[in-house]
C-alpha positions in Angstrom: 55.7 123.8 88.5 57.9 126.8 88.2 59.3 126.6 92.6 60.6 122.8 91.2 63.4 124.5 90.2 63.7 127.9 92.4 67.4 128.0 94.0 68.2 129.3 97.2 69.9 132.8 97.1 73.6 132.3 98.4 73.2 135.1 100.4 70.4 134.4 101.7 72.2 130.2 102.3 74.7 131.4 104.4 72.5 133.9 106.0 69.8 131.3 107.5 73.3 129.8 108.4 74.4 132.0 111.1 71.0 131.4 112.7 71.8 130.8 116.4 68.7 128.5 116.8 70.2 126.0 114.4 73.8 127.0 113.6 77.0 124.2 114.5 80.1 124.9 116.4 82.9 126.3 114.3 85.7 124.1 115.4 88.1 122.4 112.8 91.2 123.9 110.9 92.7 122.3 108.3 94.6 120.1 110.0 91.3 119.0 111.3 89.7 118.7 107.7 92.9 117.2 106.0 92.9 114.5 108.5 89.3 113.6 108.4 89.4 113.6 103.9 92.2 111.3 104.6 90.4 109.2 107.3 87.6 108.6 105.1 89.7 107.7 101.2 91.9 105.7 102.9 90.3 102.8 104.4 88.4 99.7 102.3 90.1 100.6 99.0 93.7 100.2 99.9 93.1 97.2 102.7 90.6 95.1 100.3 89.9 96.2 97.2 93.5 96.7 95.6 93.6 92.9 95.9 90.9 92.3 93.4 92.3 95.4 91.0 95.5 94.0 90.5 95.1 90.5 90.6 91.6 90.2 88.5 88.1 88.4 89.1 85.8 86.9 87.4 84.1 89.7 85.6 87.0 92.2 85.3 90.8 91.7 84.3 93.5 92.9 86.8 95.7 95.3 86.1 98.7 93.8 87.6 101.7 96.1 88.7 100.0 98.8 86.6 98.0 99.3 89.4 100.2 102.6 89.7 98.8 103.5 86.6 95.3 102.7 87.7 96.1 105.0 90.8 97.4 107.7 88.7 94.6 107.7 86.5 92.0 107.6 89.1 93.9 110.4 91.2 93.8 112.7 88.0 89.3 111.6 87.6 89.1 112.8 90.9 90.8 115.5 91.0 87.9 117.2 88.5 85.4 116.6 90.6 87.3 118.0 93.7 88.0 121.2 91.6 84.5 121.4 91.4 84.3 120.8 95.4 86.4 122.7 96.0 84.6 125.4 94.4 81.6 125.3 95.5 82.6 124.4 99.0 85.0 127.3 99.5 81.0 129.7 97.9 78.8 128.2 100.1 80.0 127.4 103.8 77.7 125.6 105.2 76.4 122.1 105.6 75.2 119.8 103.1 77.6 119.2 100.7 76.4 118.5 97.2 72.7 119.0 98.3 73.6 122.6 99.3 75.4 123.3 96.0 72.4 121.9 93.9 70.3 123.8 95.5 71.7 127.1 95.1 72.6 126.3 91.4 70.3 123.6 89.7 66.9 123.9 91.8 65.0 122.3 94.6 63.8 118.9 92.8 67.3 118.9 91.8 68.5 119.2 95.3 66.0 116.5 97.1 67.0 114.2 94.8 70.6 114.6 95.3 70.1 115.0 99.2 68.6 111.7 98.3 70.8 110.3 96.7 73.5 111.3 99.1 72.2 108.6 101.4 73.0 105.7 99.3 77.0 107.7 99.8 77.0 108.0 103.1 74.6 105.4 105.3 74.3 102.7 102.8 78.4 102.7 102.1 78.9 102.9 105.7 76.8 99.2 105.9 79.7 98.6 103.6 82.4 99.8 105.3 80.8 98.2 108.9 80.7 94.8 107.1 84.7 94.8 105.7 85.8 96.3 109.4 83.8 93.4 111.1 85.9 90.4 108.5 88.9 92.0 109.4 88.2 92.3 113.8 87.6 88.8 113.3 90.7 87.9 111.7 92.3 90.1 114.3 90.9 88.5 117.4 91.7 85.0 115.8 95.6 85.8 115.9 95.0 85.8 120.0 93.2 82.8 120.2 89.4 84.4 120.5 86.8 82.8 117.5 84.2 84.6 117.0 81.2 82.1 116.0 80.5 82.2 112.5 76.3 82.8 112.9 77.4 86.2 115.1 79.9 87.5 112.4 78.4 86.9 109.5 75.6 88.0 106.7 72.0 86.1 106.5 73.0 85.2 102.8 76.0 84.1 103.1 74.4 81.9 105.8 72.2 80.2 104.1 74.6 79.2 101.4 76.8 77.6 104.1 75.9 74.5 105.7 78.3 74.8 108.4 77.1 78.1 110.1 73.1 77.3 109.8 74.3 74.0 112.3 76.5 76.1 114.4 73.3 79.0 114.7 70.2 78.9 117.3 67.0 78.5 116.3 63.4 80.3 117.0 61.6 76.9 115.1 62.9 76.8 111.6 64.6 80.4 111.2 68.2 80.3 111.9 69.1 83.9 114.2 72.3 84.8 112.2 74.0 88.6 112.5 76.6 90.4 112.1 77.4 91.5 115.6 80.7 93.2 115.8 79.4 95.3 112.6 76.8 96.6 114.8 78.5 97.4 117.8 81.6 99.5 115.9 78.5 101.3 114.4 77.2 102.3 117.8 80.1 103.3 119.4 81.0 105.5 116.7 77.2 107.0 116.8 77.9 107.5 120.2 81.4 109.5 119.7 79.3 111.7 117.2 77.0 112.1 119.4 79.2 114.1 121.9 80.3 116.5 119.7 82.2 117.4 116.6 85.8 118.4 118.3 85.7 115.4 120.2 84.7 113.1 117.3 87.5 114.9 115.5 90.3 114.5 118.0 89.6 110.7 118.2 89.6 110.9 114.2 93.1 112.3 114.1 94.8 109.8 116.1 93.2 107.2 113.9 94.3 108.3 111.0 97.5 109.5 112.6 98.2 105.5 112.8 97.1 104.6 109.5 99.4 106.5 107.8 102.2 104.7 110.7 101.2 101.7 109.8 101.0 101.8 106.0 104.3 103.3 106.0 105.6 100.8 108.2 104.5 98.2 104.9 106.5 100.0 102.2 109.6 100.4 104.4 108.7 96.5 105.6 108.2 95.6 102.8 111.2 97.1 100.7 113.8 94.3 100.7 111.4 91.9 100.2 111.2 93.8 96.4 111.8 91.6 93.6 112.0 93.3 90.3 111.4 90.3 88.3 107.4 90.1 89.9 106.9 93.4 87.8 107.1 91.8 84.7 105.0 91.4 82.6 104.6 95.3 84.3 100.6 95.3 81.7 99.7 91.9 81.8 96.5 92.7 80.7 97.0 95.9 78.5 95.3 99.1 78.9 92.2 97.3 79.3 93.6 95.9 82.8 94.8 99.2 83.9 91.3 101.3 82.5 89.5 98.2 84.9 91.9 98.4 87.7 91.1 102.6 87.7 87.3 101.9 87.5 87.7 100.0 90.6 89.9 101.5 92.7 88.1 105.0 92.2 86.0 104.1 95.3 89.1 104.2 97.1 89.1 108.1 96.9 85.5 109.5 97.2 85.9 110.2 100.5 87.4 113.5 100.0 83.7 114.9 99.6 82.5 114.2 103.0 85.2 116.8 104.4 82.8 119.5 102.6 79.5 118.5 105.0 81.7 120.2 107.7 81.9 123.8 106.6 79.7 125.0 108.6 82.0 123.7 111.8 85.2 124.8 109.7 87.0 127.9 111.1 87.9 129.2 107.7 85.9 127.1 105.8 86.7 129.4 102.4 90.8 129.1 102.6 90.3 125.5 104.7 88.0 123.5 102.8 90.2 123.1 99.5 93.3 122.7 101.4 91.7 119.7 102.9 89.9 117.9 100.1 92.8 118.3 97.8 95.4 117.9 100.3 93.6 114.3 101.0 93.9 113.6 97.6 97.7 114.1 96.8 98.9 112.9 100.1 96.9 109.1 99.7 97.8 109.1 96.1 101.7 109.3 97.1 101.0 106.6 100.0 98.6 104.5 97.4 101.2 104.5 94.2 104.1 103.3 97.4 101.8 100.7 98.6 100.9 99.3 95.1 105.0 99.4 93.7 106.0 97.4 97.0 103.0 94.8 97.1 103.1 93.6 93.5 107.2 93.5 93.8 107.1 91.2 96.9 104.8 89.3 95.6 103.9 87.8 91.9 100.4 89.7 90.9 98.1 86.7 90.8 98.5 85.7 94.2 97.0 89.5 95.3 93.3 88.1 94.9 92.3 88.4 98.5 90.2 90.4 100.4 93.7 91.1 102.7 96.3 91.5 100.1 98.4 93.3 102.2 98.4 91.0 105.1 98.3 88.7 102.6 101.7 89.5 100.7 103.5 88.7 104.2 101.5 85.9 105.6 103.1 84.6 101.8 106.8 86.3 103.1 106.3 83.6 106.6 106.6 87.6 108.3 103.1 86.9 110.1 104.3 89.3 112.9 103.9 92.0 110.2 100.9 90.3 108.6 99.3 91.0 112.0 100.4 94.8 112.6 98.4 95.5 109.0 95.3 93.2 110.2 95.7 96.1 113.3 95.6 98.9 110.7 92.5 97.7 108.9 90.6 97.7 111.8 91.1 101.4 112.5 91.3 102.5 109.0 87.6 100.7 108.7 86.5 103.0 112.1 88.8 105.9 111.0 86.1 105.7 107.6 83.0 105.5 109.5 83.9 107.6 111.7 84.2 110.4 108.6 81.0 109.4 107.2 78.9 108.7 109.7 79.7 112.4 110.5 78.5 113.4 107.1 75.0 112.1 106.8 73.4 113.7 109.9 74.5 117.0 107.8 72.6 115.7 104.7 69.7 115.4 107.2 70.4 118.2 109.0 70.3 120.8 106.1 67.1 119.1 104.0 65.5 119.8 106.8 66.5 123.3 107.6 64.9 124.1 104.6 61.4 122.5 105.4 61.6 119.4 103.1 62.2 117.2 106.1 60.1 117.8 109.5 61.5 119.9 111.7 62.6 117.8 114.2 65.5 116.4 111.8 67.1 119.7 112.8 67.1 119.7 116.3 70.5 120.3 117.9 71.5 119.2 121.3 71.4 121.9 123.9 75.0 120.7 125.6 77.2 118.8 122.4 75.6 121.6 120.0 75.6 118.3 117.4 72.7 116.8 115.2 71.8 113.9 117.7 68.6 112.9 116.5 69.7 112.4 113.2 73.0 111.2 114.4 71.4 109.1 116.1 68.4 107.6 113.5 71.5 107.2 111.1 73.5 105.1 113.2 70.5 102.8 113.6 69.6 102.4 110.0 73.5 101.6 109.4 73.3 99.2 112.1 70.5 97.3 111.1 71.6 96.3 107.6 75.5 95.7 108.6 73.9 93.3 110.7 72.5 91.5 107.5 73.0 92.6 104.5 75.5 91.2 101.7 78.9 93.6 101.5 78.7 93.5 97.4 75.4 94.0 97.5 75.9 97.5 99.2 78.9 98.4 97.6 77.5 98.6 93.9 74.6 100.8 95.6 77.2 103.2 97.1 79.2 103.7 93.9 76.3 104.5 91.8 75.2 106.8 94.8 78.4 108.6 94.9 79.3 108.8 91.0 75.8 110.6 90.1 76.7 113.2 93.3 79.9 113.9 91.5 78.2 114.8 88.2 76.0 116.6 89.6 78.7 118.9 91.5 80.6 119.1 88.3 77.2 120.4 86.4 76.6 123.0 88.9 79.6 124.4 88.9 79.2 125.0 85.1 75.5 127.0 85.9 76.9 128.8 88.2 79.9 130.2 86.6 76.9 131.1 83.7 73.8 132.7 86.0 76.7 134.5 88.9 79.9 134.8 87.1 80.2 137.7 89.2 79.9 136.7 92.5 83.8 136.1 94.6 84.9 132.9 94.8 87.7 132.3 97.4 88.2 129.4 95.1 88.3 128.9 91.8 87.8 126.0 89.9 90.1 126.4 86.6 89.7 125.8 83.3 85.5 126.2 83.6 84.0 124.4 81.5 87.1 122.0 80.5 87.5 120.9 84.0 83.8 119.7 84.9 82.9 118.1 81.6 85.9 115.8 82.3 84.7 115.3 85.7 81.0 114.5 84.2 82.1 112.4 81.3 84.4 110.3 83.6 81.7 109.6 86.1 79.5 108.5 84.0 81.8 106.4 82.0 82.1 104.5 85.4 78.1 104.8 86.1 78.0 102.4 82.5 80.1 99.8 83.9 78.1 99.4 86.8 76.0 95.7 86.8 72.1 95.8 86.1 70.8 95.1 89.0 73.1 98.1 90.3 70.3 100.7 88.4 67.5 98.7 88.5 68.1 99.0 92.7 69.3 102.9 92.0 66.4 103.4 90.1 63.9 102.8 92.9 65.4 104.4 95.4 65.4 107.7 93.7 61.5 107.3 92.8 60.7 106.4 96.4 62.3 109.9 97.1 60.2 112.0 94.8 57.3 110.1 96.3 58.4 111.5 99.5 59.7 115.1 98.1 56.1 115.4 96.2 53.6 114.4 98.6 55.6 116.2 102.0 59.0 118.2 100.9 57.5 120.6 98.3 54.1 121.1 100.7 56.5 122.5 103.5 59.6 123.8 101.1 60.9 127.4 102.3 60.5 128.3 99.3 57.1 127.8 99.1 55.1 131.2 100.0 51.7 129.5 101.1 51.6 125.7 102.2 48.8 123.7 100.4 47.2 120.4 101.4 47.9 117.4 100.0 45.5 117.1 97.4 46.2 121.3 96.3 50.2 119.9 95.5 49.2 117.0 93.9 46.6 118.7 91.7 49.0 121.3 91.0 51.8 118.9 90.3 49.8 116.4 88.7 52.0 116.8 85.8 54.9 115.4 87.6 53.3 112.9 89.5 51.0 110.9 87.0 54.3 109.9 84.8 56.4 109.3 87.8 53.5 106.6 88.6 53.5 105.6 84.8 57.2 105.2 85.0 57.1 103.6 88.3 54.8 100.9 87.1 55.9 100.8 83.6 59.8 100.1 85.2 58.4 97.6 87.8 56.8 95.5 84.6 59.4 95.6 82.8 62.0 94.5 85.7 59.4 91.4 87.1 58.1 90.4 83.4 60.1 91.0 81.1 63.6 90.5 82.9 62.2 88.0 85.5 64.8 86.9 88.2 67.2 84.2 87.8 64.5 81.3 88.5 62.4 82.3 85.7 65.3 82.4 83.3 66.2 79.1 84.6 62.9 77.4 83.8 62.6 79.6 79.9 66.7 77.6 79.7 65.2 74.1 80.7 62.2 74.8 79.0 64.4 75.6 75.4 66.8 72.7 75.8 63.7 69.9 75.8 62.0 71.5 72.3 62.1 70.0 69.2 64.2 73.1 67.6 66.2 73.1 71.0 69.6 74.5 69.4 67.6 77.7 67.8 65.8 77.9 71.3 68.7 78.2 73.3 70.4 80.5 71.0 68.1 83.3 71.9 69.6 82.7 75.3 73.7 82.9 74.7 75.0 86.3 75.2 77.5 87.2 72.6 80.2 87.6 74.6 80.1 83.8 75.1 83.4 82.3 74.0 82.7 78.9 72.0 78.9 78.7 72.6 78.3 76.6 69.4 80.8 74.2 71.0 78.6 74.7 74.7 75.3 74.1 73.2 76.3 71.0 71.5 77.9 69.8 74.8 74.4 70.6 76.5 72.3 68.6 73.5 74.5 66.1 73.9 74.1 65.5 77.9 70.2 66.1 77.4 70.6 62.6 74.5 72.4 61.0 76.8 69.7 61.2 79.6 67.2 59.8 77.0 66.1 63.3 75.8 65.0 64.2 79.4 65.6 67.0 81.6 69.2 67.3 83.4 69.2 66.7 87.2 70.4 70.5 88.3 73.4 70.0 90.6 72.9 73.7 91.5 70.1 76.1 90.3 70.7 79.8 90.5 70.6 82.2 93.7 68.0 84.4 93.9 68.9 88.1 94.1 71.9 88.3 92.3 73.1 89.3 88.3 75.6 87.0 88.0 74.7 83.3 89.1 75.4 79.6 87.6 73.8 76.4 87.5 75.6 73.0 87.4 73.8 70.4 85.4 74.7 66.8 86.2 75.9 65.1 82.8 75.1 61.5 82.6 77.6 58.6 82.8 80.0 60.9 84.1 81.5 62.6 87.7 81.6 65.7 85.6 79.0 68.8 86.0 77.3 71.3 83.1 78.1 74.9 84.1 76.0 78.1 82.5 77.1 81.2 83.8 73.9 83.3 83.3 74.0 87.2 83.9 71.4 90.2 83.7 71.6 91.8 80.8 69.4 95.0 79.6 67.5 92.4 77.3 67.5 89.9 80.0 69.3 86.7 80.8 72.0 85.7 78.8 74.4 82.8 79.1 77.8 84.0 79.6 79.4 80.8 79.6 79.3 77.3 79.0 81.9 74.5 80.1 82.8 71.3 81.6 83.3 71.5 85.4 85.5 68.8 87.1 83.9 67.8 90.4 86.1 67.7 93.5 87.4 64.4 94.9 
């Protein structure tokens, strides 16, 4: 049991990394690392997420012009974690990022958990970026009258809800052929580049980053003459609630800085260059973000920016289509750079875990000619490409967010522990004000994790449980910290105290999800049954959220509609969509052209009605 919390000696970690058999080529300087950080940070956040953060959406209030304050708040929160990352990266200058840092401070079990979790940040995050890149790329092609068929540029879930796409798609029997071809193509291209070599990848990334910065500067300069100061009023339309909501959303536009630490073994002078890479990329991006936010909200009223391409949309509203086209091109470049950096990071996590024996040895194979972890690079590329072909971007984005924040929490905890356990070890870079800075980083990350939807937490917990099973049935037996290599049964017997609760927890959690919470279709059945009970008002009130505005009025309208329908169940116009944590039900109101809309939301206590309202039908 004690082996699970054994830590690797920091001196041995660095010495093992220098072993010629598993050594990576040191080719990156400080400019390369800053460029890698900027390449990862500037992407979907500034080109897409900023619109929702400014204008608001169904589940959150917008910051309005005060998005500039949101960027500052988020940058400060990220800086807390960046300082912790910088100390660890200079202290432990090898490949592996938070995984390696956790192994040196928190023990093997926690290191496995964080390594498994980082797959969510890098690989799953890249799925979302690939899908977003595809959207911008198809938009850019449409400007040249090159139209990609919808069935070749959308995900399966969205296609099933769009009869036009299904009608266009070829079929194999009753099954429509629908997948996101551009997303698959860009991932495979990036994978080939990364297999060829890190320096070649770095050179390509530097070109991408230079183009992105030029295009963003172009946006600021070209947009200055369209600024109307009256668009900045009201500055905080939703008060501080909107500002903090905006900060929570835009936080994920900054997460790329930690990808720099995964290249520690390939940095020429990691003790000096890694802190420069992380802090430098944060500073550059923050200055750019604030300038862009100021121009964007000055050009166009904030409530018109809730689109997926707000920077291009701003110029389109001003009838400057040529500028909108340049911005669309910039978005395509931005997404490609983010793909490059994150596709670079994930294989190196596998590389470090394999070198420690927690994954099979072939995971740490290095190409004889290119000196890159080619096997894991190709595996990551195939994984990302497959899910990018079929996945819905909203689902993968939220899963990426929670994995990233969890990794940040463990890094901050690790700094505090290592300062206590090994205070005299030389630190080329020291995080200031320990433990205050790490504690502030922990609080900020946990706060944002709490704000994520329940369905994201469910997926995250299942992902961790699967990872723990792999660790107990393989990793713990083959670990290099394990002096003897026990058989499977010996390992299970020695760790039964943890494996048994894990199995029980898995069964209990599955029961909670499937039976207690149930699916949205289960909720639909329960609610429709409650409508027809003799004490329908009381029965329905159990399913109404406390945050539901005008709940009594909504229930009265619902019961009145049932009464007009002769006490029978209302005819459904739209049933809930499966697999989502928020969905709507539409019922036909008798003797009316209107519908009755019930908005459902998944909570820890089950599905709840968050809104009941009459909805006018489109004519």
